[in-house]
N, CA, C, O and the ligand as a Tripos MOL2 file, in Angstrom:
@<TRIPOS>MOLECULE
protein
  313   311    79     0     0
PROTEIN
NO_CHARGES

@<TRIPOS>ATOM
      1 N         -22.0330    3.1890   10.6740 N.3       1 MET1
      2 CA        -20.8020    4.0400   11.1530 C.3       1 MET1
      3 C         -21.2860    5.1960   12.0800 C.2       1 MET1
      4 O         -22.2580    5.8760   11.7520 O.2       1 MET1
      5 N         -20.6730    5.3940   13.1250 N.am      2 SER2
      6 CA        -20.9290    6.3230   14.2010 C.3       2 SER2
      7 C         -20.0310    7.6160   13.9640 C.2       2 SER2
      8 O         -20.3920    8.7600   14.2400 O.2       2 SER2
      9 N         -18.7920    7.2570   13.4050 N.am      3 LYS3
     10 CA        -18.0130    8.4270   13.4200 C.3       3 LYS3
     11 C         -17.6830    8.5320   11.8930 C.2       3 LYS3
     12 O         -17.7120    7.5710   11.1250 O.2       3 LYS3
     13 N         -17.3700    9.7990   11.5530 N.am      4 ARG4
     14 CA        -17.0010   10.0870   10.0380 C.3       4 ARG4
     15 C         -15.5970    9.6620   10.0090 C.2       4 ARG4
     16 O         -14.8140   10.0120   10.8920 O.2       4 ARG4
     17 N         -15.2600    8.9310    9.0370 N.am      5 GLU5
     18 CA        -13.8390    8.4830    8.8260 C.3       5 GLU5
     19 C         -13.1960    9.2100    7.6590 C.2       5 GLU5
     20 O         -13.9240    9.5300    6.7200 O.2       5 GLU5
     21 N         -11.9710    9.4860    7.6260 N.am      6 PRO6
     22 CA        -11.4250    9.8030    6.2730 C.3       6 PRO6
     23 C         -11.4210    8.6980    5.3080 C.2       6 PRO6
     24 O         -11.2080    7.5350    5.6480 O.2       6 PRO6
     25 N         -11.6620    9.0710    4.0870 N.am      7 ILE7
     26 CA        -11.7270    7.9820    2.9400 C.3       7 ILE7
     27 C         -10.4010    8.3280    2.1760 C.2       7 ILE7
     28 O         -10.0590    9.4750    1.8890 O.2       7 ILE7
     29 N          -9.7460    7.2650    1.9030 N.am      8 ARG8
     30 CA         -8.6580    7.2860    1.0800 C.3       8 ARG8
     31 C          -8.7550    6.2680    0.0670 C.2       8 ARG8
     32 O          -9.5900    5.3720    0.1950 O.2       8 ARG8
     33 N          -7.9350    6.3160   -0.9920 N.am      9 MET9
     34 CA         -7.9260    5.5350   -2.1960 C.3       9 MET9
     35 C          -6.7550    4.5350   -2.3000 C.2       9 MET9
     36 O          -5.5960    4.8870   -2.0830 O.2       9 MET9
     37 N          -7.0590    3.4280   -2.5980 N.am     10 CYS10
     38 CA         -6.0480    2.3680   -2.8360 C.3      10 CYS10
     39 C          -5.2590    2.7320   -4.3030 C.2      10 CYS10
     40 O          -5.8640    2.7570   -5.3740 O.2      10 CYS10
     41 N          -4.1370    2.9470   -4.1960 N.am     11 ILE11
     42 CA         -3.3480    3.2350   -5.3620 C.3      11 ILE11
     43 C          -3.4720    2.1600   -6.4610 C.2      11 ILE11
     44 O          -3.4880    2.4930   -7.6460 O.2      11 ILE11
     45 N          -3.5540    0.9460   -6.0980 N.am     12 ALA12
     46 CA         -3.5760   -0.1130   -7.0480 C.3      12 ALA12
     47 C          -4.8960   -0.4350   -7.6600 C.2      12 ALA12
     48 O          -4.9010   -0.7950   -8.8370 O.2      12 ALA12
     49 N          -5.8270   -0.3640   -7.1130 N.am     13 CYS13
     50 CA         -7.2510   -0.6890   -7.6690 C.3      13 CYS13
     51 C          -8.1910    0.5820   -7.5960 C.2      13 CYS13
     52 O          -9.2990    0.6170   -8.1310 O.2      13 CYS13
     53 N          -7.6690    1.5500   -6.9270 N.am     14 ARG14
     54 CA         -8.5250    2.8630   -7.0330 C.3      14 ARG14
     55 C          -9.6680    2.6860   -6.2430 C.2      14 ARG14
     56 O         -10.4910    3.5870   -6.4060 O.2      14 ARG14
     57 N         -10.0260    1.7170   -5.3450 N.am     15 GLN15
     58 CA        -11.1220    1.5120   -4.5070 C.3      15 GLN15
     59 C         -10.9480    2.4420   -3.5770 C.2      15 GLN15
     60 O          -9.7950    2.6730   -3.2120 O.2      15 GLN15
     61 N         -12.1370    3.2280   -2.9550 N.am     16 LYS16
     62 CA        -12.0560    3.9620   -2.0320 C.3      16 LYS16
     63 C         -12.5120    3.3440   -0.8420 C.2      16 LYS16
     64 O         -13.4160    2.5150   -0.9490 O.2      16 LYS16
     65 N         -12.0090    3.6220    0.3540 N.am     17 ALA17
     66 CA        -12.2260    2.9420    1.5950 C.3      17 ALA17
     67 C         -11.7160    3.7360    2.7960 C.2      17 ALA17
     68 O         -10.8230    4.5750    2.6810 O.2      17 ALA17
     69 N         -12.3310    3.4340    3.9860 N.am     18 SER18
     70 CA        -12.0710    3.9700    5.3100 C.3      18 SER18
     71 C         -10.4930    3.9690    5.3430 C.2      18 SER18
     72 O          -9.8760    3.0460    4.8120 O.2      18 SER18
     73 N          -9.8570    4.9960    5.9620 N.am     19 GLN19
     74 CA         -8.4110    5.0430    6.1640 C.3      19 GLN19
     75 C          -8.0220    3.9770    6.9420 C.2      19 GLN19
     76 O          -6.9590    3.4460    6.6220 O.2      19 GLN19
     77 N          -8.6820    3.4900    7.9820 N.am     20 HIS20
     78 CA         -8.2120    2.5210    8.7990 C.3      20 HIS20
     79 C          -8.2160    1.1900    8.1600 C.2      20 HIS20
     80 O          -7.5430    0.3080    8.6930 O.2      20 HIS20
     81 N          -8.8630    0.9360    7.1230 N.am     21 THR21
     82 CA         -8.9830   -0.4750    6.5370 C.3      21 THR21
     83 C          -7.8330   -0.6420    5.5000 C.2      21 THR21
     84 O          -7.5890   -1.7140    4.9470 O.2      21 THR21
     85 N          -7.1540    0.5090    5.2860 N.am     22 LEU22
     86 CA         -6.1110    0.5890    4.2860 C.3      22 LEU22
     87 C          -4.8030    0.4220    4.9380 C.2      22 LEU22
     88 O          -4.6290    0.6570    6.1330 O.2      22 LEU22
     89 N          -3.8230   -0.0170    4.0780 N.am     23 ILE23
     90 CA         -2.4110   -0.1890    4.5990 C.3      23 ILE23
     91 C          -1.7600    1.0130    4.1590 C.2      23 ILE23
     92 O          -1.8650    1.3590    2.9830 O.2      23 ILE23
     93 N          -1.0810    1.7010    5.0110 N.am     24 ARG24
     94 CA         -0.4020    2.9380    4.6670 C.3      24 ARG24
     95 C           1.1570    2.6380    4.5110 C.2      24 ARG24
     96 O           1.8720    2.1900    5.4070 O.2      24 ARG24
     97 N           1.5270    2.9390    3.3180 N.am     25 LEU25
     98 CA          3.0740    2.8260    2.9060 C.3      25 LEU25
     99 C           3.5000    4.2200    2.3720 C.2      25 LEU25
    100 O           2.8160    5.1630    1.9740 O.2      25 LEU25
    101 N           4.7760    4.0660    2.4810 N.am     26 GLN26
    102 CA          5.6270    5.3350    1.9460 C.3      26 GLN26
    103 C           6.6150    4.8970    0.8060 C.2      26 GLN26
    104 O           6.9260    3.7150    0.6620 O.2      26 GLN26
    105 N           7.0230    5.7500    0.1240 N.am     27 HIS27
    106 CA          8.0330    5.4350   -1.0720 C.3      27 HIS27
    107 C           9.1780    6.2990   -0.7020 C.2      27 HIS27
    108 O           9.0460    7.5040   -0.4850 O.2      27 HIS27
    109 N          10.2140    5.7130   -0.6390 N.am     28 ASN28
    110 CA         11.5180    6.5100   -0.4040 C.3      28 ASN28
    111 C          12.3730    6.3070   -1.6250 C.2      28 ASN28
    112 O          12.0000    5.5760   -2.5420 O.2      28 ASN28
    113 N          13.4850    6.9330   -1.6400 N.am     29 GLU29
    114 CA         14.4190    6.7760   -2.9030 C.3      29 GLU29
    115 C          14.3150    5.4970   -3.6000 C.2      29 GLU29
    116 O          14.0400    5.5040   -4.8000 O.2      29 GLU29
    117 N          14.5230    4.2930   -2.9140 N.am     30 THR30
    118 CA         14.7900    3.1710   -3.5150 C.3      30 THR30
    119 C          13.6860    1.9850   -3.3440 C.2      30 THR30
    120 O          13.5830    1.0160   -4.0960 O.2      30 THR30
    121 N          12.9750    2.2260   -2.3350 N.am     31 SER31
    122 CA         12.0230    1.0520   -1.9660 C.3      31 SER31
    123 C          10.6060    1.6900   -1.3690 C.2      31 SER31
    124 O          10.4430    2.9030   -1.2420 O.2      31 SER31
    125 N           9.7680    0.8530   -1.0770 N.am     32 ILE32
    126 CA          8.5290    1.2230   -0.3230 C.3      32 ILE32
    127 C           8.6670    0.6580    1.1010 C.2      32 ILE32
    128 O           9.0990   -0.4730    1.3260 O.2      32 ILE32
    129 N           8.3190    1.4180    1.9260 N.am     33 VAL33
    130 CA          8.4860    0.8610    3.4480 C.3      33 VAL33
    131 C           7.0800    1.1770    4.1220 C.2      33 VAL33
    132 O           6.2340    1.8600    3.5460 O.2      33 VAL33
    133 N           6.9160    0.6920    5.2440 N.am     34 SER34
    134 CA          5.8440    0.9580    6.0740 C.3      34 SER34
    135 C           5.9700    2.4360    6.5290 C.2      34 SER34
    136 O           7.0610    2.8840    6.8800 O.2      34 SER34
    137 N           4.7130    3.2720    6.5200 N.am     35 TYR35
    138 CA          4.7160    4.6140    6.6540 C.3      35 TYR35
    139 C           5.2140    4.8830    8.0690 C.2      35 TYR35
    140 O           4.7490    4.2490    9.0160 O.2      35 TYR35
    141 N           6.1730    5.8330    8.2300 N.am     36 ASP36
    142 CA          6.7540    6.1750    9.4560 C.3      36 ASP36
    143 C           6.3000    7.5770   10.0370 C.2      36 ASP36
    144 O           6.7930    7.9480   11.1020 O.2      36 ASP36
    145 N           5.4180    8.3320    9.4020 N.am     37 GLY37
    146 CA          4.9620    9.5050    9.7540 C.3      37 GLY37
    147 C           5.4970   10.6550    8.9940 C.2      37 GLY37
    148 O           5.0280   11.7660    9.2430 O.2      37 GLY37
    149 N           6.4120   10.5280    8.1050 N.am     38 SER38
    150 CA          7.0420   11.4810    7.5100 C.3      38 SER38
    151 C           7.0130   11.2480    5.8000 C.2      38 SER38
    152 O           7.0890   10.1440    5.2600 O.2      38 SER38
    153 N           6.9150   12.2470    5.2630 N.am     39 GLY39
    154 CA          7.1760   12.0030    3.7660 C.3      39 GLY39
    155 C           5.8110   11.7460    3.0190 C.2      39 GLY39
    156 O           4.7460   11.8520    3.6270 O.2      39 GLY39
    157 N           5.8640   11.4400    1.8270 N.am     40 ARG40
    158 CA          4.7450   11.0410    0.9730 C.3      40 ARG40
    159 C           4.4020    9.6110    1.2620 C.2      40 ARG40
    160 O           5.2510    8.7280    1.3850 O.2      40 ARG40
    161 N           3.1130    9.4350    1.3640 N.am     41 SER41
    162 CA          2.4730    8.2160    1.6720 C.3      41 SER41
    163 C           1.5010    7.7470    0.8240 C.2      41 SER41
    164 O           0.8900    8.6430    0.2420 O.2      41 SER41
    165 N           1.1100    6.4300    0.5300 N.am     42 PHE42
    166 CA          0.1640    6.0880   -0.2030 C.3      42 PHE42
    167 C          -0.6230    4.8110    0.5320 C.2      42 PHE42
    168 O          -0.1700    4.3180    1.5650 O.2      42 PHE42
    169 N          -1.6700    4.3910   -0.0090 N.am     43 TYR43
    170 CA         -2.6000    3.4740    0.5420 C.3      43 TYR43
    171 C          -2.7840    2.1110   -0.3550 C.2      43 TYR43
    172 O          -2.8290    2.1450   -1.5850 O.2      43 TYR43
    173 N          -2.8590    1.1910    0.2390 N.am     44 LEU44
    174 CA         -3.1100   -0.1220   -0.3880 C.3      44 LEU44
    175 C          -4.2270   -0.8640    0.4590 C.2      44 LEU44
    176 O          -4.1930   -0.9000    1.6890 O.2      44 LEU44
    177 N          -5.2860   -1.4910   -0.3580 N.am     45 CYS45
    178 CA         -6.1120   -2.1690    0.3310 C.3      45 CYS45
    179 C          -5.7530   -3.6830    0.6330 C.2      45 CYS45
    180 O          -4.7600   -4.2250    0.1490 O.2      45 CYS45
    181 N          -6.6470   -4.3140    1.4710 N.am     46 ASN46
    182 CA         -6.1310   -5.6050    1.8720 C.3      46 ASN46
    183 C          -6.2590   -6.6720    0.6200 C.2      46 ASN46
    184 O          -5.5680   -7.6870    0.5360 O.2      46 ASN46
    185 N          -7.2240   -6.2860   -0.3020 N.am     47 MET47
    186 CA         -7.2080   -7.1300   -1.6080 C.3      47 MET47
    187 C          -6.0010   -7.0060   -2.3460 C.2      47 MET47
    188 O          -5.5110   -8.0410   -2.7970 O.2      47 MET47
    189 N          -5.3920   -5.8300   -2.5650 N.am     48 CYS48
    190 CA         -4.2600   -5.6660   -3.4670 C.3      48 CYS48
    191 C          -3.0330   -6.2560   -2.7150 C.2      48 CYS48
    192 O          -2.1010   -6.7890   -3.3170 O.2      48 CYS48
    193 N          -3.0840   -6.1380   -1.4700 N.am     49 VAL49
    194 CA         -1.7410   -6.6740   -0.6950 C.3      49 VAL49
    195 C          -1.6390   -8.3430   -0.9810 C.2      49 VAL49
    196 O          -0.5990   -9.0020   -0.9590 O.2      49 VAL49
    197 N          -2.8210   -8.7730   -1.2180 N.am     50 GLN50
    198 CA         -2.6760  -10.3180   -1.6180 C.3      50 GLN50
    199 C          -2.8220  -10.5750   -3.1070 C.2      50 GLN50
    200 O          -2.8380  -11.7320   -3.5260 O.2      50 GLN50
    201 N          -2.9130   -9.6820   -3.7990 N.am     51 ASP51
    202 CA         -3.0650   -9.6950   -5.4590 C.3      51 ASP51
    203 C          -1.7590   -9.7760   -6.1680 C.2      51 ASP51
    204 O          -1.1030   -8.7500   -6.3470 O.2      51 ASP51
    205 N          -1.3490  -10.9280   -6.5780 N.am     52 LYS52
    206 CA         -0.0740  -11.1090   -7.2030 C.3      52 LYS52
    207 C           0.1470  -10.0110   -8.5120 C.2      52 LYS52
    208 O           1.2260   -9.4680   -8.7470 O.2      52 LYS52
    209 N          -0.8810   -9.8420   -9.1650 N.am     53 LYS53
    210 CA         -0.7760   -8.9480  -10.2680 C.3      53 LYS53
    211 C          -0.6020   -7.5090   -9.8250 C.2      53 LYS53
    212 O           0.1900   -6.7290  -10.3530 O.2      53 LYS53
    213 N          -1.3830   -7.2300   -8.8420 N.am     54 LYS54
    214 CA         -1.2280   -5.8270   -8.3010 C.3      54 LYS54
    215 C           0.1040   -5.4940   -7.7030 C.2      54 LYS54
    216 O           0.5890   -4.3640   -7.7530 O.2      54 LYS54
    217 N           0.7170   -6.6050   -7.0930 N.am     55 LYS55
    218 CA          2.0580   -6.3010   -6.5290 C.3      55 LYS55
    219 C           3.0440   -6.2560   -7.6420 C.2      55 LYS55
    220 O           3.9910   -5.4770   -7.5320 O.2      55 LYS55
    221 N           2.9380   -6.9630   -8.6450 N.am     56 LYS56
    222 CA          3.7780   -6.8310   -9.9320 C.3      56 LYS56
    223 C           3.6160   -5.4550  -10.2910 C.2      56 LYS56
    224 O           4.6330   -4.7860  -10.4730 O.2      56 LYS56
    225 N           2.4750   -4.9300  -10.4220 N.am     57 GLY57
    226 CA          2.1560   -3.5060  -10.8360 C.3      57 GLY57
    227 C           2.9280   -2.3790   -9.9600 C.2      57 GLY57
    228 O           3.4360   -1.3700  -10.4480 O.2      57 GLY57
    229 N           2.9300   -2.6850   -8.7280 N.am     58 LEU58
    230 CA          3.5440   -1.6760   -7.8540 C.3      58 LEU58
    231 C           5.1170   -1.7960   -7.9820 C.2      58 LEU58
    232 O           5.8450   -0.8040   -7.9760 O.2      58 LEU58
    233 N           5.5780   -3.0870   -8.0980 N.am     59 ALA59
    234 CA          6.9910   -3.1790   -8.2630 C.3      59 ALA59
    235 C           7.5300   -2.3270   -9.4160 C.2      59 ALA59
    236 O           8.5390   -1.6320   -9.2960 O.2      59 ALA59
    237 N           6.7410   -2.4230  -10.6420 N.am     60 LYS60
    238 CA          6.8520   -1.5620  -11.8000 C.3      60 LYS60
    239 C           6.8740   -0.1420  -11.5050 C.2      60 LYS60
    240 O           7.7980    0.6230  -11.7800 O.2      60 LYS60
    241 N           5.8270    0.1400  -10.9460 N.am     61 ARG61
    242 CA          5.4610    1.5950  -10.6600 C.3      61 ARG61
    243 C           6.7320    2.2590   -9.9440 C.2      61 ARG61
    244 O           7.2510    3.3030  -10.3390 O.2      61 ARG61
    245 N           7.1450    1.5450   -8.8840 N.am     62 PHE62
    246 CA          8.1630    2.0200   -8.1230 C.3      62 PHE62
    247 C           9.5110    1.8080   -8.5460 C.2      62 PHE62
    248 O          10.4680    2.4330   -8.0890 O.2      62 PHE62
    249 N           9.5770    0.9270   -9.4190 N.am     63 LYS63
    250 CA         10.9270    0.4410   -9.8980 C.3      63 LYS63
    251 C          11.7140   -0.3300   -9.1130 C.2      63 LYS63
    252 O          12.9440   -0.3080   -9.1600 O.2      63 LYS63
    253 N          10.9310   -1.1570   -8.2380 N.am     64 ILE64
    254 CA         11.6610   -2.0100   -7.3460 C.3      64 ILE64
    255 C          11.5310   -3.4470   -7.6480 C.2      64 ILE64
    256 O          10.8270   -3.7400   -8.6140 O.2      64 ILE64
    257 N          12.1230   -4.4310   -6.9460 N.am     65 GLU65
    258 CA         12.0920   -5.7370   -7.2860 C.3      65 GLU65
    259 C          10.4970   -6.3740   -6.8310 C.2      65 GLU65
    260 O          10.0050   -6.0810   -5.7410 O.2      65 GLU65
    261 N           9.9700   -7.0470   -7.5750 N.am     66 GLU66
    262 CA          8.7750   -7.7820   -7.2250 C.3      66 GLU66
    263 C           8.8690   -8.6720   -5.9860 C.2      66 GLU66
    264 O           7.9320   -8.7890   -5.1960 O.2      66 GLU66
    265 N           9.9310   -9.2330   -5.8670 N.am     67 ALA67
    266 CA         10.1930  -10.0640   -4.6510 C.3      67 ALA67
    267 C          10.2560   -9.3140   -3.2350 C.2      67 ALA67
    268 O           9.9530   -9.7790   -2.1360 O.2      67 ALA67
    269 N          10.7530   -7.9640   -3.5630 N.am     68 TYR68
    270 CA         10.7880   -7.1400   -2.3160 C.3      68 TYR68
    271 C           9.5150   -6.6190   -1.8970 C.2      68 TYR68
    272 O           9.2660   -6.4010   -0.7110 O.2      68 TYR68
    273 N           8.6150   -6.3900   -2.9310 N.am     69 VAL69
    274 CA          7.3520   -5.8440   -2.5500 C.3      69 VAL69
    275 C           6.5390   -7.0280   -1.9510 C.2      69 VAL69
    276 O           5.7230   -6.8230   -1.0530 O.2      69 VAL69
    277 N           6.7580   -8.2020   -2.4300 N.am     70 ASP70
    278 CA          6.0450   -9.3730   -1.9070 C.3      70 ASP70
    279 C           6.4160   -9.5080   -0.3840 C.2      70 ASP70
    280 O           5.5920   -9.5850    0.5260 O.2      70 ASP70
    281 N           7.6760   -9.5230   -0.2590 N.am     71 LYS71
    282 CA          8.2030   -9.6570    1.0100 C.3      71 LYS71
    283 C           7.7600   -8.4410    2.0460 C.2      71 LYS71
    284 O           7.4200   -8.6830    3.2040 O.2      71 LYS71
    285 N           7.7950   -7.4050    1.6150 N.am     72 LEU72
    286 CA          7.3800   -6.2340    2.4190 C.3      72 LEU72
    287 C           5.9580   -6.5080    2.8770 C.2      72 LEU72
    288 O           5.6460   -6.6140    4.0630 O.2      72 LEU72
    289 N           5.0300   -6.6260    1.7500 N.am     73 LEU73
    290 CA          3.6290   -6.6990    2.0450 C.3      73 LEU73
    291 C           3.2170   -7.8510    2.9160 C.2      73 LEU73
    292 O           2.2920   -7.7270    3.7180 O.2      73 LEU73
    293 N           3.8960   -8.9840    2.7700 N.am     74 LYS74
    294 CA          3.7300  -10.0390    3.5870 C.3      74 LYS74
    295 C           3.9270   -9.8660    5.2440 C.2      74 LYS74
    296 O           3.2550  -10.3210    6.1690 O.2      74 LYS74
    297 N           5.0630   -9.0640    5.2370 N.am     75 GLU75
    298 CA          5.4970   -8.5660    6.6770 C.3      75 GLU75
    299 C           4.5340   -7.6090    7.1770 C.2      75 GLU75
    300 O           4.2650   -7.7060    8.3750 O.2      75 GLU75
    301 N           3.9260   -6.6520    6.4670 N.am     76 ILE76
    302 CA          3.0020   -5.7160    7.1350 C.3      76 ILE76
    303 C           1.6540   -6.4070    7.2600 C.2      76 ILE76
    304 O           0.8910   -6.1620    8.1940 O.2      76 ILE76
    305 N           1.3880   -7.2590    6.3120 N.am     77 ASP77
    306 CA          0.0620   -7.8750    6.3930 C.3      77 ASP77
    307 C           0.0540   -8.8930    7.6350 C.2      77 ASP77
    308 O          -1.0020   -9.3410    8.0810 O.2      77 ASP77
    309 N           1.0640   -9.1570    8.0540 N.am     78 GLY78
    310 CA          1.3390  -10.1940    9.1970 C.3      78 GLY78
    311 C           0.9480  -11.5420    8.9770 C.2      78 GLY78
    312 O           1.1450  -12.3920    9.8460 O.2      78 GLY78
    313 ZN         -6.6780   -2.1190   -3.8290 Zn       79 ZN79
@<TRIPOS>BOND
     1     1     2 1
     2     2     3 1
     3     3     4 2
     4     3     5 am
     5     5     6 1
     6     6     7 1
     7     7     8 2
     8     7     9 am
     9     9    10 1
    10    10    11 1
    11    11    12 2
    12    11    13 am
    13    13    14 1
    14    14    15 1
    15    15    16 2
    16    15    17 am
    17    17    18 1
    18    18    19 1
    19    19    20 2
    20    19    21 am
    21    21    22 1
    22    22    23 1
    23    23    24 2
    24    23    25 am
    25    25    26 1
    26    26    27 1
    27    27    28 2
    28    27    29 am
    29    29    30 1
    30    30    31 1
    31    31    32 2
    32    31    33 am
    33    33    34 1
    34    34    35 1
    35    35    36 2
    36    35    37 am
    37    37    38 1
    38    38    39 1
    39    39    40 2
    40    39    41 am
    41    41    42 1
    42    42    43 1
    43    43    44 2
    44    43    45 am
    45    45    46 1
    46    46    47 1
    47    47    48 2
    48    47    49 am
    49    49    50 1
    50    50    51 1
    51    51    52 2
    52    51    53 am
    53    53    54 1
    54    54    55 1
    55    55    56 2
    56    55    57 am
    57    57    58 1
    58    58    59 1
    59    59    60 2
    60    59    61 am
    61    61    62 1
    62    62    63 1
    63    63    64 2
    64    63    65 am
    65    65    66 1
    66    66    67 1
    67    67    68 2
    68    67    69 am
    69    69    70 1
    70    70    71 1
    71    71    72 2
    72    71    73 am
    73    73    74 1
    74    74    75 1
    75    75    76 2
    76    75    77 am
    77    77    78 1
    78    78    79 1
    79    79    80 2
    80    79    81 am
    81    81    82 1
    82    82    83 1
    83    83    84 2
    84    83    85 am
    85    85    86 1
    86    86    87 1
    87    87    88 2
    88    87    89 am
    89    89    90 1
    90    90    91 1
    91    91    92 2
    92    91    93 am
    93    93    94 1
    94    94    95 1
    95    95    96 2
    96    95    97 am
    97    97    98 1
    98    98    99 1
    99    99   100 2
   100    99   101 am
   101   101   102 1
   102   102   103 1
   103   103   104 2
   104   103   105 am
   105   105   106 1
   106   106   107 1
   107   107   108 2
   108   107   109 am
   109   109   110 1
   110   110   111 1
   111   111   112 2
   112   111   113 am
   113   113   114 1
   114   114   115 1
   115   115   116 2
   116   115   117 am
   117   117   118 1
   118   118   119 1
   119   119   120 2
   120   119   121 am
   121   121   122 1
   122   122   123 1
   123   123   124 2
   124   123   125 am
   125   125   126 1
   126   126   127 1
   127   127   128 2
   128   127   129 am
   129   129   130 1
   130   130   131 1
   131   131   132 2
   132   131   133 am
   133   133   134 1
   134   134   135 1
   135   135   136 2
   136   135   137 am
   137   137   138 1
   138   138   139 1
   139   139   140 2
   140   139   141 am
   141   141   142 1
   142   142   143 1
   143   143   144 2
   144   143   145 am
   145   145   146 1
   146   146   147 1
   147   147   148 2
   148   147   149 am
   149   149   150 1
   150   150   151 1
   151   151   152 2
   152   151   153 am
   153   153   154 1
   154   154   155 1
   155   155   156 2
   156   155   157 am
   157   157   158 1
   158   158   159 1
   159   159   160 2
   160   159   161 am
   161   161   162 1
   162   162   163 1
   163   163   164 2
   164   163   165 am
   165   165   166 1
   166   166   167 1
   167   167   168 2
   168   167   169 am
   169   169   170 1
   170   170   171 1
   171   171   172 2
   172   171   173 am
   173   173   174 1
   174   174   175 1
   175   175   176 2
   176   175   177 am
   177   177   178 1
   178   178   179 1
   179   179   180 2
   180   179   181 am
   181   181   182 1
   182   182   183 1
   183   183   184 2
   184   183   185 am
   185   185   186 1
   186   186   187 1
   187   187   188 2
   188   187   189 am
   189   189   190 1
   190   190   191 1
   191   191   192 2
   192   191   193 am
   193   193   194 1
   194   194   195 1
   195   195   196 2
   196   195   197 am
   197   197   198 1
   198   198   199 1
   199   199   200 2
   200   199   201 am
   201   201   202 1
   202   202   203 1
   203   203   204 2
   204   203   205 am
   205   205   206 1
   206   206   207 1
   207   207   208 2
   208   207   209 am
   209   209   210 1
   210   210   211 1
   211   211   212 2
   212   211   213 am
   213   213   214 1
   214   214   215 1
   215   215   216 2
   216   215   217 am
   217   217   218 1
   218   218   219 1
   219   219   220 2
   220   219   221 am
   221   221   222 1
   222   222   223 1
   223   223   224 2
   224   223   225 am
   225   225   226 1
   226   226   227 1
   227   227   228 2
   228   227   229 am
   229   229   230 1
   230   230   231 1
   231   231   232 2
   232   231   233 am
   233   233   234 1
   234   234   235 1
   235   235   236 2
   236   235   237 am
   237   237   238 1
   238   238   239 1
   239   239   240 2
   240   239   241 am
   241   241   242 1
   242   242   243 1
   243   243   244 2
   244   243   245 am
   245   245   246 1
   246   246   247 1
   247   247   248 2
   248   247   249 am
   249   249   250 1
   250   250   251 1
   251   251   252 2
   252   251   253 am
   253   253   254 1
   254   254   255 1
   255   255   256 2
   256   255   257 am
   257   257   258 1
   258   258   259 1
   259   259   260 2
   260   259   261 am
   261   261   262 1
   262   262   263 1
   263   263   264 2
   264   263   265 am
   265   265   266 1
   266   266   267 1
   267   267   268 2
   268   267   269 am
   269   269   270 1
   270   270   271 1
   271   271   272 2
   272   271   273 am
   273   273   274 1
   274   274   275 1
   275   275   276 2
   276   275   277 am
   277   277   278 1
   278   278   279 1
   279   279   280 2
   280   279   281 am
   281   281   282 1
   282   282   283 1
   283   283   284 2
   284   283   285 am
   285   285   286 1
   286   286   287 1
   287   287   288 2
   288   287   289 am
   289   289   290 1
   290   290   291 1
   291   291   292 2
   292   291   293 am
   293   293   294 1
   294   294   295 1
   295   295   296 2
   296   295   297 am
   297   297   298 1
   298   298   299 1
   299   299   300 2
   300   299   301 am
   301   301   302 1
   302   302   303 1
   303   303   304 2
   304   303   305 am
   305   305   306 1
   306   306   307 1
   307   307   308 2
   308   307   309 am
   309   309   310 1
   310   310   311 1
   311   311   312 2
@<TRIPOS>SUBSTRUCTURE
     1 MET1         2 RESIDUE 1 A MET
     2 SER2         6 RESIDUE 1 A SER
     3 LYS3        10 RESIDUE 1 A LYS
     4 ARG4        14 RESIDUE 1 A ARG
     5 GLU5        18 RESIDUE 1 A GLU
     6 PRO6        22 RESIDUE 1 A PRO
     7 ILE7        26 RESIDUE 1 A ILE
     8 ARG8        30 RESIDUE 1 A ARG
     9 MET9        34 RESIDUE 1 A MET
    10 CYS10       38 RESIDUE 1 A CYS
    11 ILE11       42 RESIDUE 1 A ILE
    12 ALA12       46 RESIDUE 1 A ALA
    13 CYS13       50 RESIDUE 1 A CYS
    14 ARG14       54 RESIDUE 1 A ARG
    15 GLN15       58 RESIDUE 1 A GLN
    16 LYS16       62 RESIDUE 1 A LYS
    17 ALA17       66 RESIDUE 1 A ALA
    18 SER18       70 RESIDUE 1 A SER
    19 GLN19       74 RESIDUE 1 A GLN
    20 HIS20       78 RESIDUE 1 A HIS
    21 THR21       82 RESIDUE 1 A THR
    22 LEU22       86 RESIDUE 1 A LEU
    23 ILE23       90 RESIDUE 1 A ILE
    24 ARG24       94 RESIDUE 1 A ARG
    25 LEU25       98 RESIDUE 1 A LEU
    26 GLN26      102 RESIDUE 1 A GLN
    27 HIS27      106 RESIDUE 1 A HIS
    28 ASN28      110 RESIDUE 1 A ASN
    29 GLU29      114 RESIDUE 1 A GLU
    30 THR30      118 RESIDUE 1 A THR
    31 SER31      122 RESIDUE 1 A SER
    32 ILE32      126 RESIDUE 1 A ILE
    33 VAL33      130 RESIDUE 1 A VAL
    34 SER34      134 RESIDUE 1 A SER
    35 TYR35      138 RESIDUE 1 A TYR
    36 ASP36      142 RESIDUE 1 A ASP
    37 GLY37      146 RESIDUE 1 A GLY
    38 SER38      150 RESIDUE 1 A SER
    39 GLY39      154 RESIDUE 1 A GLY
    40 ARG40      158 RESIDUE 1 A ARG
    41 SER41      162 RESIDUE 1 A SER
    42 PHE42      166 RESIDUE 1 A PHE
    43 TYR43      170 RESIDUE 1 A TYR
    44 LEU44      174 RESIDUE 1 A LEU
    45 CYS45      178 RESIDUE 1 A CYS
    46 ASN46      182 RESIDUE 1 A ASN
    47 MET47      186 RESIDUE 1 A MET
    48 CYS48      190 RESIDUE 1 A CYS
    49 VAL49      194 RESIDUE 1 A VAL
    50 GLN50      198 RESIDUE 1 A GLN
    51 ASP51      202 RESIDUE 1 A ASP
    52 LYS52      206 RESIDUE 1 A LYS
    53 LYS53      210 RESIDUE 1 A LYS
    54 LYS54      214 RESIDUE 1 A LYS
    55 LYS55      218 RESIDUE 1 A LYS
    56 LYS56      222 RESIDUE 1 A LYS
    57 GLY57      226 RESIDUE 1 A GLY
    58 LEU58      230 RESIDUE 1 A LEU
    59 ALA59      234 RESIDUE 1 A ALA
    60 LYS60      238 RESIDUE 1 A LYS
    61 ARG61      242 RESIDUE 1 A ARG
    62 PHE62      246 RESIDUE 1 A PHE
    63 LYS63      250 RESIDUE 1 A LYS
    64 ILE64      254 RESIDUE 1 A ILE
    65 GLU65      258 RESIDUE 1 A GLU
    66 GLU66      262 RESIDUE 1 A GLU
    67 ALA67      266 RESIDUE 1 A ALA
    68 TYR68      270 RESIDUE 1 A TYR
    69 VAL69      274 RESIDUE 1 A VAL
    70 ASP70      278 RESIDUE 1 A ASP
    71 LYS71      282 RESIDUE 1 A LYS
    72 LEU72      286 RESIDUE 1 A LEU
    73 LEU73      290 RESIDUE 1 A LEU
    74 LYS74      294 RESIDUE 1 A LYS
    75 GLU75      298 RESIDUE 1 A GLU
    76 ILE76      302 RESIDUE 1 A ILE
    77 ASP77      306 RESIDUE 1 A ASP
    78 GLY78      310 RESIDUE 1 A GLY
    79 ZN79       313 GROUP 0 **** ****
């Protein structure tokens, strides 16, 4: 690593990783969305994005539909 990068933590598995390897999301009133530069954000790692159990946990945590979390993360993950 040539440059010092900010380290962030995945909220699902609590693994720490370079910010650029994590997916940044934000939680608004009713859902989670891709981070748009304002408000509170959180990070997810690539592993958790593809982990069914972790997605279930997120849905519970943010009180939203699991299917929605699944859809959102698929869109973000490309
Ligand atoms: Zn993770």
